[in-house]
C-alpha positions in Angstrom: -14.3 2.5 18.7 -13.4 6.0 17.0 -11.2 8.7 18.1 -12.6 12.2 18.3 -11.7 15.7 19.5 -13.3 17.9 21.2 -12.4 21.9 21.5 -14.2 25.2 22.8 -12.2 28.4 22.5 -13.0 31.6 24.6 -14.1 34.4 22.1 -10.0 35.8 22.1 -9.2 32.2 20.8 -7.9 30.5 24.4 -8.0 26.5 25.0 -11.1 26.0 27.0 -11.4 22.8 26.6 -9.7 20.9 24.6 -10.2 16.5 24.8 -10.4 13.1 23.5 -13.3 10.9 23.8 -13.7 7.9 22.1 -17.0 6.5 20.5 -18.7 3.5 18.6 -20.1 6.0 15.8 -20.6 9.9 15.5 -23.8 10.1 16.6 -22.5 9.1 19.8 -19.6 10.9 19.4 -22.1 13.6 19.3 -24.0 13.0 21.9 -21.4 12.8 24.6 -19.5 15.5 23.4 -23.0 18.0 23.1 -22.6 16.7 26.9 -19.4 17.8 27.8 -20.4 21.2 26.6 -23.7 21.5 28.9 -21.5 20.6 31.4 -18.7 22.4 31.5 -21.0 25.4 30.9 -18.9 26.1 27.1 -22.7 25.6 25.1 -22.9 28.5 23.9 -19.1 29.1 22.8 -16.8 28.8 19.7 -16.7 24.8 19.8 -15.9 21.7 17.5 -15.6 18.2 17.2 -13.3 16.2 14.9 -13.1 12.7 13.8 -9.7 11.6 13.8 -9.9 10.3 10.1 -10.7 14.3 9.7 -14.7 14.7 9.9 -16.2 17.5 11.5 -18.7 16.8 13.1 -20.2 19.9 15.3 -19.0 23.0 15.0 -20.9 26.4 16.6 -19.6 29.5 15.8 
């Protein structure tokens, strides 16, 4: 399992969501992250998903 970090921001730069998650693959992590954003009604705010090793998997400006 790999560790990923999901962060969503307000337009003022405040953290609205800042969580870590575990997933077996990058695709699984991205799917889980997008689902979490949708559930929290944060799909349209700036967000990013990064892998603990440093790879950027999702970025929404």
